[in-house]
Structure formats: structure tokens, C-alpha cells
N, C-alpha and C positions, 0 to 999 in steps of 0.2 A: 383386542377392541375395547375399549371402556362402554359404561352405560351413556345412555342421552343425553349426557348434561355436562356440563361445564368441567374443568378440573384442575389440578393446582399445579401440575408438572407435568414434562416430558421425557420421554428416552431418545437419548442421543444412539446414532449408529455408527460405530467404526467401518469394518468392511465386511459386508455380510458374506456367509459362507466361507469367512477363513478367521474366524473367532479363534481359532484354535493357536493360529499361529500370529495373533496379537502381539505377542511378547517379541517376537522377532523382529514383527515389522514397526514396535517402538524404538528398536534400536536405532536405525536412521533416521528418525523422525527427534529423538532424542537430543543426534549430533547435528543435525541441521539445527533445532533452534537452539542449541547450545551455540553454535557458529554464529547464527545470526545475532543470539545476544550480545558475544564478545565480539562481533567486528562491529556494529552499530555503537557498542558502548565504547570502544575503542576510537571510534572517530567522531564521536563527539566529548570524550576525554582529550585529543589531540587538539582539536577544532578551540576548548576552552583553554587549554595552556599553551597553547604555541599560537603569540601574538601576530607572527609573519601570515597568519591565517585569519584573522579579524577582519576582512573583507565580505562584503555582499553575496558573494559569488561560495565560499565557504558558512557565511549565515545560514543560508536557504538548504544548504546541502545538511548542515546541523538539524534543522527542521523535517528536510526527508530523514533523516539517520532516526529522529527522532519518535516521527511518523511510523517509520518502520518496526521501530520498537515496543511502540503503543499496539499496533496491530497484531504482533506475534504473539505478548505478555496478554491480549485477549483472547487469543484460539490456543494458545498451549497448553491452561491448566486442563480444559476440557477433554482435548484430543489425548495428551497424555494418560488422564484419567484413565478413558475409556479403554487405551491401547492397554495399560500397563495394569488397573486393577478393576478394570470390566465396571467401573461407576457410570453408567448411564442417565440417571435419572438427574432433572435440573428442573429447576421450581421455574415456572413463568415470569416472576421478575428476572431473575437472572438470566433466564434467555432470553427475554424482550432488552434486557441491558447488553449482554455481550452483542446482541443483531444491532444496536444503536450503534453500538463501538465500531462494529466490524463495517457497517455500510461506512459509517461518516468518518473512518479515517483512509478508507479507499478513498471517498474523494475530495480528503485533503491534502493525500497522495496526488494524485492528477493534480491540484491546484497548484501544488509546490513546484511539479514538472513546468506547469508552464509558467509560475513566475522566475523560475531558473531557464526556460526560455527567454524573458524578458531581458533578462541579467544578461546573456551573451548577446543579445541583440544591442544592448544599450554599449557594453565594451567594447564591441566589433565598430557599431556607426558612431560614437563617440565616446572615443575614450578618454580625449582629454576633460570630458565632464564627467566620467563616470562615478566617480566620487560625489561629485556636487549633486547627482543626479540619484543615484542611488547614497544617500544619507543612512545612517541608523534608524534615525526616526520614521522614515519613508519603509526600510525594510520591515521596521517592527509592525506598523500599518498593515504592509502587503502580508506579512505572516497573519497577522489577527484576521486580515478578511476572509484567507483563504481559510482558517480555521473554524471563522462564523458561518462561512457559508457551508462549510463540510456539515458540523454539529448542528446548525439551524435547520436546513434544509431536509434532513432524515426526522426531525422531531414529529410532524403530523402521522406519515403512516407507521412507525414505532410506537405511538399514541394511542394509535388507534387498536390495537394489538391487545392492548388492556382490557378494550370493554366487549370484545367479541366472545361470544357462548363457543367453545371446542367439544363438540361431540364425535368427531371422526376419530379414528387410530391416533394414539398419541404421539407415535414413532416418528422420530424427524430422519430425514434421509443421510446427514453429515454426524460428526463428533463436535460441532457446535452447531450454534442457533443463526439462522439465516432467514430472513424477513420472506423470501419466496417461499421457504419449506413451512412456515410457522404458519402462512396463508391459506395454505391448501387444505388444514384441518379446524378451521373457522366453518361456523354454523351459522353465516350472516351473509348479507350483501358485502360483497369486498369490493365491490368495483372501483372505488376510490383507489383500494390499496392495490389494486392490479394496474390502473393507467396512472397514477402518480407516480411510481418508480419510472417506468418507461420513458415517462417525461422528464424526469430528473435526470436518469441516465444521458437522454439527447442532449439537456442542456448543460450537462459537467463535462461527460466522457467524450461524447463527439463534438460539441464546441472546443473544449480546450484542447483536444488534438487537431482540431484544423487551425485554429488559433496557432499553435506550436509548429503547424509544417506553414502556415503564411510567414512568422518569424522566422524560420530558416531561408525561406525565400527570399526574403530580404537581407538578411545576412550572407546568404549565398552573391547576390546579386552585389553587395557591397564590399566582397573579400575581390570578386572578378575584376572591380575595379580598382585594386592595388596595383600597383605598376610591378614592385618586386615581386618575384616567385615567391623567394624565403620568408619575405611579409606574410603572401597569403596561406603558407603552409603553417606559418604559427599560429596565425589567429584560426585558421579551420583545427587546429590540433586543440585548442583550447576550449571547444563545442565536441568534442570526441564523445569525451564520457558523459557527459548529458546526451545526446543524440541515442547512444548504448543504453541508457537507463531508462528513456524514454520508448525504446523499441521494444526493452523487456517489457515494462510494464503494461505496454497497449497490445503487443503481441499476446501475453497470457489472458487481456481482457477478451479481445477478439477470440482466442481461441474458447475461452470459457463459453462466451457469449456463443458462438457459432455450435458448439455440441449442445449446449440447452435449446436452443430454437431449433435445430435443423439432424439434431442427434438422436431420434426419438427410437432408434431400430439400436442404437449403439448401447453394449451392456452398460448396468450401474457402475462397475468397476472403472471404467471411463472417465464417466461424469466425476465420480472420486477423486480421478487423479488429478483432473483436470483441477478441480476444486481447490486441491491443495499443492499443484502448483503455483496457480495464483495467486495464492496465499502467502507461499515461503521462498518462490524463486526470486522475485524482484528484490525482497529485504537482504535474501543470502547475498543475492549480488550486485546492488548495490554499493556495497564499502568496495568489494572487490574490484569494483571495475573504476572506482577513485581511485584506491589504491595502488592500482596497476598502470592508470593511464595519465594522472597527476603527478607532476614531479613536486611541489609541493608539498604535496602531503607524503611522498616516500621521505623527502629530505626533513619531516617534522618527523615522520616515524623515527627515522634513524636518531634525529638529536632530543626527541623524546627517550629514548632508550638508553643513549649514551649517556644523561645528563642523568637518569636515576640511575643506571648504574655505578657513575660517580658519587652521586650520592649517598648509596648504599657502600 
């Protein structure tokens, strides 16, 4: 405990009671981070280089990959710093900034999954008007809207953190800064900072997931109205990758929420593991899912490697 006054830094926490094994624990984390960086960077490069992928669906996929990269790069320095170097101290400004980007990018990812569902709805419901509805300018506006929603909506609670006095323990429960961790250490009326995130999560995560669900109900109705079975299967196959990514994202969100809400008796290590699963599993799986399930991306990968080999 520090004296009963505000302080200028916090202490991050790795895996309590496993500090001696931090070096070993860091090895799988390093390879997961490396896989996330390589997978999403390769996806971005592929979409940029392959002109056959210059379509709305792949523009949204590029936004998803960029968001995953941003989220990974936000948590990676502090997590590996704690596990590798036992560097636990983080300044107030750095901590609040990290929390801002973590929460903003999480909301951005939810928004991108939502517009990707809209993309699949238009592609199946109005295939002949697909490119005329989802023009490049409209795709950019949708992406900008999702970005603004994520980054602007998180400003009020994060901004308030700068003005609170902190007089409790300065030890955070993760190897990165989260709003809900920091707010527990504040010695002030934090009613707004406790209520606002609940409303925000309901308006973004819950509402986005419901709209995605409604979109797929409408998509399914459209598919079932198609006369030929082969065409129905082909239409549904274009949605498989997105459905998998939505499930990966929202199952981890729900799992983490349930652990925090009802897991008071659950060991703290379980809370930590679920947090890392939430931040690492979707960015790791998204490029794998699209590479495994999308033939255009598979062809693009083969074409990219063959072109570079010839060039070499």
C-alpha cells in the first residue's frame, strides 16, 4: 500500500504465485503474439496486393485484421515486459492510454463484425446490386463510422481517470491496464464510471450481436427461398467464415463476462486466463478461419507466393 495520496504509476501483475515460471509462461505468449502479428499482417498484405480481393467483403476483412493488429500491439509490450523482464511499473498516462485503446478497439471489432454481417446480407439478398450498394466511398464511411463510435464512446470514462485521486493499493490485477481495474483504486465517487461502461456494453456488444443475429435470420430466409440446392449451399458457404469469427468473438466476450459477474469463488488464475483468451484468441483465429474457409484468399496466397518466387 502507498500513502493515502494520489500517485503517478501503477504496478502490473503477471501470474500471482507463478512468478518463478514467468519466463516459461512467456514462451507460448510470445509465439501466440508472433502468430497474430504474422497472420494479420499477411492478410493485410494479401488484400493490398491482390486486385481480385478489392471488394467490400475483403475491405471489411482488412479492417478486422488491422483492428486485431492494433489490439495485439497495445497489450503485447506490457505483457511480455512483465513476463520477460519483470517490468511491472507503468505510468498513469501510459496506463490510461493503454486502457483507452484496449476498450476502443474491442468496440471497433464488434462494429466491424456488424458491418461484415450487413455485407453478407446485401451480397445474398441483392447480389446484382451488391457493388452499387456497397461502393468504395460507402465502405469507407461505414469503416469510419465504426472507428468513430469505438474511439469516441470510450472517451468519457477514460478521461475521468485522469482526475481521480488514487489512494488504495496501486497494484492492478493484469499485465495490462483495464478501466475496471483502475477504477477500483480510485478514492472518489466513481458512480458514473461504474454505470457508463455497463450502458455502453449493452448498447454496443449486446445490440451489435442482436443485429447480427437478425441479419442471419433474414439471410437464412433468403437462402431457403432459392430454388436450387447447389445455389443455397454456395450462398451459405460465403457466410461460414464470418459466422465462425462472430462466434469466436462473442463466445469469449460472454465467457469473460460470466466469469467476472458470477465467478467470485473461481480462482483468480481463471479470471486471468479468460482475459488473455479474450484478447488473444479472436486475433489469432480470424486470419486462420478466413484462410481455411475462403477459396479466394487461398488462391491469393498461392498467387502471392508464386509471384514473389518468380520475382526472386
